[in-house]
RODO-2510 file (C-alpha; in nm, 4 decimals, decimal comma):
residues 264
     n   res          X          Y          Z
     1     m    -0,0120    -0,0168     0,0342
     2     v     0,3146     0,1931     0,0863
     3     p     0,6197     0,1809    -0,1157
     4     k     0,9195     0,1151     0,0430
     5     e     1,1004     0,4270    -0,1200
     6     i     0,9390     0,7614    -0,2183
     7     k     1,0498     0,9357    -0,5009
     8     v     1,0503     1,3056    -0,3861
     9     p     1,1664     1,6014    -0,6975
    10     e     1,3019     1,9347    -0,6110
    11     t     1,0382     2,1023    -0,6156
    12     k     0,7938     1,8505    -0,4625
    13     k     0,7119     1,7652    -0,1377
    14     v     0,5033     1,5476     0,1107
    15     y     0,2126     1,6356     0,3440
    16     f     0,0612     1,5108     0,6113
    17     a    -0,2079     1,5254     0,8291
    18     s    -0,4004     1,4157     1,0668
    19     d    -0,7635     1,4536     1,3455
    20     f    -0,9870     1,6592     1,1863
    21     h    -1,2212     1,4591     1,3562
    22     l    -1,5422     1,5377     1,0963
    23     g    -1,8650     1,5910     1,2066
    24     v    -1,7946     1,7466     1,5728
    25     p    -1,8863     1,9454     1,8176
    26     t    -2,2061     2,0609     1,5231
    27     l    -2,2997     2,0091     1,2319
    28     a    -2,2222     2,3797     1,1519
    29     d    -1,8867     2,3630     1,3386
    30     s    -1,7813     2,0560     1,0670
    31     h    -1,8773     2,2632     0,7635
    32     d    -1,6445     2,5367     0,8374
    33     r    -1,3753     2,3417     0,9656
    34     e    -1,4686     2,1405     0,5792
    35     r    -1,3908     2,4166     0,3845
    36     k    -1,1084     2,5215     0,5283
    37     i    -0,9710     2,1596     0,5001
    38     v    -1,0384     2,1416     0,1653
    39     r    -0,8781     2,5318     0,1169
    40     w    -0,5361     2,3554     0,2042
    41     l    -0,5953     2,0105     0,0157
    42     d    -0,6459     2,3358    -0,2907
    43     e    -0,2919     2,4070    -0,1349
    44     v    -0,1623     2,1257    -0,0945
    45     a    -0,2532     1,9885    -0,4825
    46     q     0,0156     2,2574    -0,6386
    47     d     0,3337     2,0540    -0,5075
    48     a     0,2421     1,7860    -0,3086
    49     a     0,4000     1,4294    -0,4231
    50     y     0,2635     1,2660    -0,1909
    51     l     0,0238     1,3162     0,0680
    52     f    -0,0883     1,1021     0,3818
    53     l    -0,3803     1,1150     0,6270
    54     l    -0,2513     0,9806     0,9604
    55     g    -0,5953     0,8953     1,1343
    56     d    -0,9234     1,0263     1,3064
    57     i    -0,9864     1,1907     1,0054
    58     f    -1,4104     1,1720     1,0653
    59     d    -1,5361     1,2017     1,4693
    60     f    -1,6605     0,8390     1,3772
    61     w    -1,6981     0,6116     1,0477
    62     f    -1,8431     0,2588     0,9774
    63     e    -1,8123     0,1006     0,6054
    64     y    -2,1332    -0,0899     0,5912
    65     k    -2,2179    -0,3244     0,2834
    66     r    -2,4158    -0,0744     0,0508
    67     a    -2,4095     0,2493     0,3239
    68     v    -2,1145     0,4652     0,4572
    69     p    -2,1488     0,7997     0,7221
    70     r    -2,3347     1,0443     0,5537
    71     g    -2,1576     1,3663     0,4615
    72     f    -1,8068     1,5229     0,4250
    73     v    -1,8506     1,5388     0,0301
    74     r    -1,6831     1,8608     0,0178
    75     v    -1,3756     1,6571     0,1836
    76     l    -1,4353     1,3860    -0,0334
    77     g    -1,4975     1,4902    -0,3522
    78     k    -1,1843     1,7042    -0,3346
    79     l    -1,0226     1,3729    -0,2397
    80     a    -1,1253     1,2716    -0,5459
    81     e    -1,0062     1,5146    -0,7161
    82     i    -0,6725     1,4808    -0,5639
    83     t    -0,6340     1,1044    -0,6371
    84     d    -0,7491     1,1581    -1,0459
    85     s    -0,5157     1,4282    -1,0428
    86     g    -0,2252     1,1665    -1,0012
    87     i    -0,1149     1,2397    -0,6523
    88     p    -0,1319     0,9438    -0,4715
    89     v    -0,3241     0,9841    -0,0877
    90     v    -0,2669     0,7372     0,1962
    91     m    -0,5299     0,7056     0,4704
    92     f    -0,4890     0,5189     0,8082
    93     s    -0,7271     0,4571     0,9981
    94     g    -0,7728     0,5617     1,3613
    95     n    -0,8911     0,5157     1,7101
    96     h    -1,2270     0,6816     1,6132
    97     d    -1,2749     0,5746     1,2012
    98     i    -1,1555     0,2213     1,3154
    99     w    -1,4002     0,0489     1,0366
   100     m    -1,2498     0,1753     0,6937
   101     w    -1,2322    -0,1566     0,4541
   102     d    -1,2911    -0,0775     0,0886
   103     y    -1,5286     0,2084     0,0093
   104     f    -1,1705     0,5148     0,0265
   105     p    -0,9896     0,2185    -0,2322
   106     e    -1,2698     0,1868    -0,4485
   107     e    -1,4278     0,5080    -0,4937
   108     l    -1,1467     0,7219    -0,3937
   109     n    -0,8143     0,5272    -0,5172
   110     i    -0,7391     0,5690    -0,1730
   111     p    -0,5265     0,2829     0,0550
   112     v    -0,6690     0,2382     0,4037
   113     v    -0,3835     0,1790     0,6032
   114     h    -0,4092    -0,0028     0,9464
   115     h    -0,0563     0,0568     1,1690
   116     p     0,2544     0,2222     1,1672
   117     v     0,4701     0,1599     0,8021
   118     s     0,8130     0,2501     0,7061
   119     f     0,8783     0,3563     0,4612
   120     r     1,2158     0,6323     0,2700
   121     a     1,1822     0,9383     0,1034
   122     g     1,4393     1,1792    -0,0369
   123     g     1,7183     0,9776     0,1032
   124     h     1,5302     1,0371     0,4823
   125     a     1,3519     0,7178     0,6477
   126     f     1,0050     0,7569     0,8093
   127     h     0,7492     0,5673     1,0402
   128     v     0,3810     0,6979     1,0909
   129     g     0,0959     0,5943     1,1866
   130     h    -0,2007     0,6590     1,3615
   131     g    -0,0575     0,6599     1,7183
   132     d    -0,3605     0,4868     1,8838
   133     g    -0,2817     0,1220     2,1184
   134     l     0,0955     0,2008     2,0731
   135     g     0,3339     0,2541     2,3676
   136     p     0,3585     0,0830     2,7441
   137     g     0,0344     0,2605     2,8484
   138     d    -0,3297     0,2796     2,7073
   139     h    -0,4580    -0,0806     2,8489
   140     v    -0,8131    -0,0111     2,8218
   141     f    -0,8282     0,1580     2,5018
   142     k    -0,5971    -0,1374     2,3543
   143     a    -0,8554    -0,3977     2,5495
   144     v    -1,1081    -0,2346     2,3494
   145     k    -0,8896    -0,2144     2,0159
   146     k    -0,8760    -0,6041     2,0589
   147     v    -1,2802    -0,5945     2,0442
   148     f    -1,3730    -0,4024     1,7763
   149     r    -1,0673    -0,5503     1,5988
   150     n    -1,2815    -0,8528     1,6030
   151     p    -1,4251    -1,0146     1,3103
   152     l    -1,7399    -1,1046     1,4985
   153     f    -1,7969    -0,7813     1,6848
   154     q    -1,7799    -0,6255     1,3642
   155     w    -2,0370    -0,8919     1,1273
   156     l    -2,2661    -0,8580     1,4246
   157     y    -2,2579    -0,4616     1,4616
   158     a    -2,2817    -0,4557     1,1181
   159     r    -2,6504    -0,6202     1,1258
   160     v    -2,7371    -0,3616     1,3043
   161     h    -2,9486    -0,0772     1,0902
   162     p    -2,7442     0,2482     1,0257
   163     n    -2,9213     0,4719     1,1571
   164     t    -2,8892     0,2738     1,5213
   165     g    -2,5581     0,1969     1,4701
   166     i    -2,4169     0,5380     1,3651
   167     g    -2,6027     0,7391     1,5945
   168     v    -2,5547     0,5318     1,8860
   169     a    -2,1381     0,4909     1,7897
   170     q    -2,1836     0,8474     1,7385
   171     y    -2,2592     0,8868     2,1210
   172     f    -1,9843     0,6665     2,2978
   173     s    -1,7655     0,8897     2,0297
   174     n    -1,8500     1,2241     2,1131
   175     s    -1,8722     1,0869     2,5263
   176     s    -1,4978     0,9592     2,5273
   177     r    -1,3701     1,2471     2,3474
   178     h    -1,5677     1,4928     2,5631
   179     s    -1,4196     1,3097     2,8767
   180     g    -1,0513     1,2863     2,7673
   181     e    -0,9938     1,6240     2,6303
   182     g    -0,8855     1,8218     2,9064
   183     k    -0,5761     1,5845     2,9205
   184     v    -0,4841     1,5033     2,5828
   185     y    -0,3863     1,8490     2,5252
   186     k    -0,1511     1,8462     2,8714
   187     f     0,2028     1,7343     2,7988
   188     h     0,3328     1,4353     3,0368
   189     g     0,6879     1,4698     2,9340
   190     e     0,8555     1,1277     2,9190
   191     e     0,5517     0,9749     3,0513
   192     e     0,3986     1,0429     2,6991
   193     w     0,3489     0,6670     2,5564
   194     l     0,3998     0,7904     2,1903
   195     i     0,7691     0,9029     2,2892
   196     q     0,8320     0,5585     2,4566
   197     y     0,7053     0,3964     2,1354
   198     c     0,9195     0,6029     1,9415
   199     e     1,2762     0,5657     2,1894
   200     k     1,1731     0,1324     2,1468
   201     v     1,1888     0,1920     1,7798
   202     h     1,4726     0,3775     1,7807
   203     g     1,6276     0,1687     1,9820
   204     e     1,5898    -0,1651     1,7469
   205     n     1,5874     0,0302     1,4121
   206     p     1,6611     0,3860     1,3833
   207     h     1,4563     0,6544     1,1748
   208     d     1,4510     1,0106     1,0452
   209     f     1,0987     1,0859     1,1673
   210     y     0,8612     0,9225     1,3494
   211     l     0,4600     1,0942     1,2334
   212     f     0,1753     1,0405     1,4571
   213     g    -0,2073     1,1898     1,5305
   214     h    -0,3850     1,1393     1,7921
   215     r    -0,2299     1,3277     2,1013
   216     h    -0,4157     1,6257     1,9312
   217     l    -0,1243     1,8315     2,0620
   218     p     0,1679     1,9143     1,8110
   219     m     0,5229     1,7791     1,9102
   220     d     0,8316     1,8206     1,8204
   221     i     1,0722     1,5563     1,9962
   222     p     1,4187     1,4667     1,9358
   223     i     1,4422     1,1064     1,9236
   224     g     1,7889     0,9358     2,0342
   225     e     2,0834     1,1486     1,8347
   226     n     1,8755     1,1416     1,5224
   227     g     1,5495     1,0792     1,5100
   228     r     1,2308     1,2814     1,5879
   229     y     0,9184     1,2577     1,7295
   230     i     0,6474     1,5061     1,4917
   231     n     0,3304     1,4856     1,6713
   232     l     0,0343     1,6844     1,3984
   233     g    -0,1863     1,8117     1,6548
   234     e    -0,5835     1,8539     1,5487
   235     w    -0,7966     2,0677     1,3197
   236     m    -1,0160     2,1822     1,5987
   237     h    -0,8587     2,4384     1,7318
   238     h    -0,4524     2,4345     1,6145
   239     y    -0,5291     2,3308     1,2206
   240     t    -0,1419     2,2069     1,2120
   241     y     0,0382     1,9816     0,9590
   242     a     0,3660     1,8384     0,8461
   243     v     0,5249     1,8665     0,5152
   244     y     0,8976     1,7413     0,4169
   245     d     1,0753     1,8695     0,1732
   246     a     1,4453     1,9601     0,0151
   247     e     1,4207     2,2022     0,2993
   248     g     1,3617     1,8887     0,5941
   249     l     1,0525     1,8260     0,7605
   250     h     0,8581     2,1206     0,9948
   251     l     0,5293     2,1581     1,1853
   252     k     0,3382     2,4611     0,9745
   253     a    -0,0211     2,5904     1,0738
   254     f    -0,3025     2,7049     0,8703
   255     e    -0,4234     2,9180     0,8483
   256     a    -0,3507     3,0439     1,2299
   257     p     0,0380     3,1131     1,4191
   258     l     0,1894     2,8009     1,4780
   259     p     0,1335     2,7188     1,8503
   260     s     0,4518     2,6900     2,0614
   261     l     0,5188     2,3572     2,1259
   262     p     0,6612     2,1709     2,3918
   263     s     0,9756     2,0309     2,5383
   264     f     1,1599     1,8444     2,7913
***
């Protein structure tokens, strides 16, 4: 799904973003955010060699055999336009849109990846994913994720009418997000699970860049002597993304100032 080696022409860039959480907190807020994302995608399309979307693009997503959640037409149409133009897009599932299967590959020519992957681009080694369930903690979610990934559970859930299944899931998704909102924007230093995960991977197989979402807090943290952990933040408050080009990898904010980044 993701080539082991991505060629980046000198005038082109690779973009990374995550955690749009389209669909919340209200329809009007989601539409405003969606329009902003479309403006960003229009800008990206001018010089992108590759676009990576690292999960939780939707606050909830479940693909029934003949139905998908209502809405998001602006973003979906723009992504189709981008892939039709020949720019590769890769979608990672997150903990809020974990149930992605064949809709994006078949309708939008966008492969869906469910686990962290490694590749090389422009002479640098990347390790990227959404970030949920990685590292030594997050035990409750890891147990829940096993249930959500279980084929029997997915089959049973697909038997529920979409009006009920999507409605119930959106309720619990909103509840989960609100209950953890204060914690997710607090930096936990060396206790950050994703930092510990990156350090473990780096000790076994060093990479130059580790990019994840999930935490909602933009970060640029050194890993080992030559590695960097970049958290992409989110698009409800920060509107942050990363761009890789001939000058390196940088965190940026779209139509907003870049927030101050935490450090040890």
